[in-house]
C-alpha positions in Angstrom: 76.8 81.1 40.9 78.7 84.5 40.1 77.6 85.8 43.8 79.3 82.5 44.9 82.5 82.8 43.2 82.4 86.4 44.2 82.3 85.8 48.0 84.6 83.1 47.5 87.2 85.3 45.7 86.5 88.6 48.4 87.0 85.4 50.9 90.6 84.5 49.8 91.7 87.7 49.7 90.8 88.9 53.2 92.8 85.5 53.9 95.9 86.4 52.1 95.6 90.4 53.5 95.7 88.6 57.1 98.6 86.0 56.8 100.8 89.1 55.3 99.5 91.2 58.6 100.3 88.5 60.9 103.8 87.5 59.2 104.8 91.8 59.7 103.2 91.4 63.3 105.5 88.4 64.1 108.6 89.4 62.2 108.8 93.1 63.8 107.6 91.9 67.1 110.7 89.2 67.1 113.1 91.8 65.1 112.4 94.8 68.4 112.6 91.6 71.1 115.7 90.1 70.2 118.2 93.1 71.2 115.9 94.3 74.0 116.4 90.8 75.4 120.2 91.7 75.7 120.1 94.8 77.0 120.5 95.3 80.8 117.5 96.6 83.0 119.1 100.2 82.9 118.9 100.3 79.3 115.9 99.1 78.0 113.9 102.2 77.5 116.6 104.2 75.5 117.2 101.1 73.6 113.7 100.7 73.0 113.6 104.3 71.7 116.3 103.8 69.4 114.9 100.3 68.1 111.6 101.4 67.6 112.9 104.4 65.5 115.2 102.5 63.4 112.7 99.6 62.6 110.0 102.4 61.9 112.2 104.9 59.8 114.5 102.7 58.2 113.7 98.9 58.3 110.2 98.4 57.6 110.4 101.2 54.2 113.6 98.9 52.9 111.4 95.7 53.5 108.7 97.3 51.7 110.2 99.1 48.7 111.8 95.5 48.2 108.9 93.5 48.3 106.3 95.9 46.8 108.4 97.6 44.1 111.7 96.0 43.4 110.3 92.5 42.9 107.5 93.2 40.9 108.7 96.0 39.0 112.0 95.4 38.7 113.2 91.9 38.5 110.4 90.4 36.2 110.7 93.4 33.5 114.5 94.2 34.0 116.0 90.9 35.2 118.1 89.5 37.7 121.0 91.4 37.3 119.2 94.8 37.4 117.4 93.7 40.5 120.4 93.0 42.1 121.9 96.1 41.6 118.9 98.2 42.6 119.0 96.1 45.7 122.7 96.6 46.7 122.2 100.4 45.7 118.8 100.7 47.8 120.6 99.1 50.9 123.4 101.2 50.5 121.3 104.1 50.5 119.4 102.6 53.6 122.8 102.1 55.8 123.6 105.5 55.6 120.3 106.7 56.5 120.2 103.9 59.2 123.5 105.5 60.8 122.1 109.2 60.4 118.8 108.3 61.9 120.6 106.2 64.5 123.4 109.3 65.2 120.3 111.3 65.8 118.4 109.2 68.2 121.6 108.6 70.3 122.2 112.3 70.8 118.8 113.1 71.8 119.1 110.2 74.3 122.6 110.6 75.4 121.6 112.0 78.6 119.8 109.0 79.6 123.2 107.0 78.9 122.1 105.4 75.6 123.8 102.3 74.4 126.0 102.8 71.3 124.9 100.9 68.2 127.6 100.4 66.2 128.1 100.9 62.2 128.8 97.3 61.6 125.6 96.0 63.4 123.7 98.8 61.6 124.9 97.2 58.1 124.5 93.6 59.3 120.9 94.3 60.2 120.1 96.5 56.8 121.7 93.1 55.2 119.3 91.0 56.8 115.9 92.9 56.5 117.1 92.8 52.6 117.6 89.3 52.6 114.7 88.6 54.7 112.4 90.9 52.3 113.9 89.2 49.2 112.9 85.7 50.3 109.3 86.7 51.4 108.8 89.1 48.4 109.9 86.2 45.9 107.4 83.8 47.5 104.7 85.9 47.4 105.5 86.8 43.8 105.8 83.3 42.5 102.7 82.5 44.5 100.8 85.6 42.6 102.0 84.6 39.2 100.8 81.0 40.0 97.6 81.9 40.9 97.5 84.4 37.7 98.5 81.5 35.3 95.8 78.9 37.2 93.2 81.8 37.1 94.1 82.1 32.9 93.8 78.1 32.4 90.4 78.4 34.5 89.5 81.1 32.1 90.4 79.3 28.9 88.7 76.3 30.2 85.5 77.9 30.8 85.7 79.4 27.7 85.9 76.1 25.8 83.5 74.7 27.7 80.8 77.6 27.3 81.8 77.2 23.6 80.9 73.3 23.8 77.8 73.9 25.3 76.7 76.4 22.6 77.2 73.4 20.3 75.3 71.6 22.0 71.9 73.6 21.6 71.7 74.1 17.9 72.2 70.7 17.4 70.0 69.1 19.4 67.3 71.3 18.4 67.5 70.6 15.0 67.1 66.9 15.7 63.7 67.8 17.6 62.4 69.6 15.1 62.5 67.1 12.9 60.7 65.2 15.1 57.9 67.4 15.5 57.9 67.5 11.7 57.6 64.2 11.3 54.6 63.7 13.7 52.9 66.4 12.2 53.0 64.6 9.1 52.4 60.9 9.9 50.5 61.0 13.4 48.6 64.8 13.6 46.7 63.0 16.7 50.3 62.6 18.8 51.0 66.2 17.8 49.8 68.2 20.5 50.8 66.3 23.8 54.2 65.5 21.9 54.9 69.0 21.3 54.1 69.9 25.2 56.7 67.2 25.9 59.1 68.8 23.5 58.5 72.2 25.3 59.4 71.0 28.2 62.4 69.4 27.1 63.8 72.4 25.3 63.0 74.5 28.9 65.0 72.3 30.7 67.7 72.6 27.8 67.4 76.4 28.0 67.7 77.3 31.0 68.6 74.3 33.4 71.3 73.4 31.4 73.2 76.8 31.9 73.8 75.5 35.5 76.9 74.6 36.4 75.5 71.0 38.1 72.1 69.9 38.2 70.3 66.8 40.0 71.0 63.7 38.6 67.1 63.1 38.9 65.8 65.7 36.3 68.9 64.9 34.0 67.3 61.6 33.8 64.0 62.7 33.4 65.5 64.7 30.6 66.8 61.6 29.1 63.7 59.6 29.2 61.7 62.1 27.7 63.8 62.2 25.1 63.8 58.7 24.5 59.7 58.4 25.1 59.7 61.0 21.9 61.5 58.7 19.7 59.4 55.5 21.0 56.6 57.8 19.7 58.1 58.9 16.6 59.6 55.3 15.7 56.7 53.0 16.9 57.4 49.5 16.1 59.8 50.6 13.5 63.0 50.4 16.0 63.3 48.2 19.0 64.5 50.7 21.8 65.4 49.2 25.1 66.2 51.4 27.9 66.9 49.9 31.8 67.7 52.3 34.3 68.6 50.4 38.3 69.6 52.4 41.0 68.9 55.2 43.1 69.5 58.6 41.9 68.6 61.1 44.4 70.9 63.2 46.0 73.6 62.9 43.0 74.9 65.8 40.9 76.2 65.9 37.5 77.0 67.7 34.6 73.5 68.8 32.5 73.4 67.2 28.9 76.4 64.6 29.5 74.2 61.5 28.6 72.1 62.8 26.1 74.8 63.1 23.2 75.4 59.0 23.1 71.5 58.5 22.9 71.5 61.4 20.1 74.1 59.5 18.1 72.6 56.1 18.4 69.5 57.4 17.1 70.9 59.3 14.1 73.4 56.4 13.3 71.4 53.2 14.2 68.5 53.9 12.4 68.9 54.9 8.6 69.5 51.7 6.1 70.0 49.4 9.1 67.8 46.5 8.9 65.9 45.2 12.0 67.0 48.6 13.8 68.0 47.8 17.8 69.0 50.7 20.1 69.8 49.5 23.7 70.3 51.4 26.8 71.5 50.6 30.0 72.0 52.8 33.3 73.3 51.5 36.4 73.7 54.1 39.5 75.8 52.4 42.9 76.4 55.3 45.6 78.1 58.2 43.3 79.0 55.7 40.4 77.4 55.8 37.0 77.4 53.2 34.3 75.8 54.2 30.9 75.9 51.8 28.0 74.3 52.7 24.3 74.3 49.9 21.7 73.1 50.2 18.2 73.2 47.9 15.1 74.8 49.4 12.3 75.6 48.6 8.7 77.9 46.7 7.4 80.4 49.5 5.9 84.3 48.2 6.4 85.6 51.2 4.9 83.5 53.9 7.2 84.5 54.3 10.7 81.3 55.2 12.7 83.3 57.1 15.8 84.8 59.4 13.5 81.8 60.0 11.4 79.3 60.2 14.5 79.2 64.0 14.3 79.7 67.1 16.6 77.7 65.4 19.3 80.5 62.6 20.4 83.7 64.8 19.9 81.5 67.6 22.1 81.1 65.5 25.0 84.4 63.9 25.0 85.8 67.0 25.6 83.5 68.0 28.2 84.2 64.9 29.9 87.6 65.5 29.5 87.6 68.9 30.8 84.7 68.3 34.0 85.6 65.0 34.8 89.2 64.4 34.2 90.1 61.6 36.7 86.9 60.6 37.1 85.5 59.0 33.7 86.4 56.0 31.8 85.1 56.2 28.0 85.2 53.0 25.7 84.2 53.5 22.2 83.8 50.3 19.8 82.7 49.1 16.6 82.6 45.8 15.9 80.2 42.8 14.1 77.7 45.4 13.3 77.3 46.7 16.8 78.3 50.3 17.8 79.1 50.3 21.6 79.5 53.2 23.9 80.2 52.7 27.7 81.0 55.2 30.1 82.0 54.9 33.8 81.6 58.0 35.4 82.4 59.3 39.4 80.0 61.6 40.1 81.2 64.2 43.5 80.4 63.3 46.6 76.9 64.9 47.6 77.5 67.6 50.3 
């Protein structure tokens, strides 16, 4: 993923550079063509030399000085007033230099009968260059600032997401270790195969879940392995129901986005609950995923189960906000002795 990101960044950099080069080619070609288009045929050669010299020695340096130095290094740190006065002073200097260059070139070309470029025309040209460079520089500056802010937001969200992922691992491992201890103590004949299954689950969690997205089929396999483990652990003591409908092939999903809901059901739906029942229903239609989890709870009016559901639910809620901001709907309710979670998720279209 880092290589892909670096390649994309390099591609964006080159595209931006090509756009700037193309802009300069169009600007200075037009800048040179306009005065030449008004010249008589006998004036074309001397006028072309004069215009090329003026553009190369006065117009382009003023343009670059304004866009590359004044706007990024004077406008932001010192304010608009200082920038405007700096630009006006720079334009005055370039007007003087412009006329000096113009007179020198005209003197050199006098034997060819060169056209005389007036002081006013030279001043107007410098002012236009200053105005165009200011507009171009401000647009580039604002675009760069917007890009920097977007990268800062992206980095902050990535850091927050990485932190949330690191919270999942110890929380999940803690619950799995409890399962291992229980199996070893109460059902030793199942300890070895279940330990192997647990190792596969942990391997998935440690390696596969480091990716940005994983195939939905693998994520569902991971979920089913966890459910199978709990079935072995609780046997007939807990009524565990899981239904899955639809085709998961070709879909991608954020890793470990579904397991916290199931973990929460087993954590809070057993304990002191009479005749515990955990129902899970997963449906896939195209890139639409619907996942519901229900578990019986003890009748404790003073206790808000959604608030006491621990780090798992808070974690997954935040991850959904970061990863699927406009593509998910999560409903959590607690009523009539049931705690119910309904997640509707729109997965990204397969490439």
